[in-house]
C-alpha positions as CSV (number, residue, x, y, z in Angstrom):
1,X,40.0,145.6,90.2
2,X,41.7,146.1,93.8
3,X,41.9,142.8,95.6
4,X,41.5,142.6,99.5
5,X,44.5,141.0,101.5
6,X,41.9,137.9,102.1
7,X,41.4,137.5,98.1
8,X,45.5,137.9,97.7
9,X,46.2,135.3,100.6
10,X,43.7,133.0,99.1
11,X,45.0,133.0,96.1
12,X,48.6,132.5,97.0
13,X,47.2,129.5,99.2
14,X,45.4,128.1,96.2
15,X,48.6,128.6,94.1
16,X,50.8,126.8,96.8
17,X,48.7,123.7,96.8
18,X,48.9,123.2,93.3
19,X,52.6,124.0,93.4
20,X,53.0,121.4,96.3
21,X,51.4,118.7,94.3
22,X,53.5,119.2,91.5
23,X,56.5,119.2,93.9
24,X,55.0,116.0,95.1
25,X,55.0,114.3,91.6
26,X,58.4,116.1,90.7
27,X,60.2,114.4,93.9
28,X,58.5,111.3,93.3
29,X,59.8,111.0,89.7
30,X,63.0,112.2,90.3
31,X,65.6,110.4,88.6
32,X,68.5,110.6,90.9
33,X,69.1,111.0,94.7
34,X,70.2,114.4,94.0
35,X,67.3,115.5,92.1
36,X,65.0,113.8,94.8
37,X,66.8,115.7,97.3
38,X,66.3,119.3,95.4
39,X,62.8,118.6,94.6
40,X,61.8,117.5,98.3
41,X,63.6,120.4,100.0
42,X,61.6,122.5,97.5
43,X,58.2,120.7,98.7
44,X,59.1,121.3,102.3
45,X,59.6,125.3,101.4
46,X,56.2,125.0,100.0
47,X,54.6,123.4,102.8
48,X,55.9,125.9,105.3
49,X,54.4,128.8,103.2
50,X,51.2,127.0,102.7
51,X,51.1,126.5,106.6
52,X,51.8,130.3,106.9
53,X,49.1,131.3,104.4
54,X,46.8,128.9,106.7
55,X,47.8,130.9,109.9
56,X,47.6,134.2,108.4
57,X,44.1,133.6,107.4
58,X,43.2,131.9,111.0
59,X,44.8,134.9,112.6
60,X,42.9,137.6,110.5
61,X,39.8,136.2,111.1
62,X,39.0,134.9,107.5
63,X,39.2,131.2,108.3
64,X,38.1,129.4,111.4
65,X,39.3,126.2,112.4
66,X,37.3,124.1,114.9
67,X,37.9,120.6,116.2
68,X,35.8,117.8,115.0
69,X,34.0,115.3,117.6
70,X,34.7,111.7,117.4
71,X,31.4,110.9,115.4
72,X,32.1,113.6,113.0
73,X,35.3,112.1,112.2
74,X,33.8,108.6,111.7
75,X,31.2,110.1,109.8
76,X,33.7,111.1,107.2
77,X,36.1,108.1,107.5
78,X,32.8,106.0,106.6
79,X,31.7,108.0,103.6
80,X,35.3,108.1,102.3
81,X,35.7,104.2,102.8
82,X,32.5,103.9,100.9
83,X,33.5,106.1,97.9
84,X,37.0,104.2,98.0
85,X,34.9,101.0,97.9
86,X,32.9,102.3,95.1
87,X,36.0,103.0,92.8
88,X,37.2,99.5,93.0
C-alpha cells in the first residue's frame, strides 16, 4: 500500500499529538529540576513539530481553518461547561 503525502503528514500529526501528551506527563512527574528541564525541552520541540504539521496541511489545502464567530465560541463554551458540570 502506498500512502499519499497527506496521509503521511496526518499520521505524523497524530503521533506528535500522542507524543506531546506523554511528554507533558513526563515533565509534570519529573523528579529533579534537570529532568524537568530536559522533558520540557522535548515537549517544546514536539509542539513546534506539531505546529509545522498543521501549517503544512493548511498550506497544501488538506485542512482549512476558519475563525469562529463569538456566538459559536459561546455555544461551544456552554457545551463544555455543561459536560464538566455533569462530570462532578
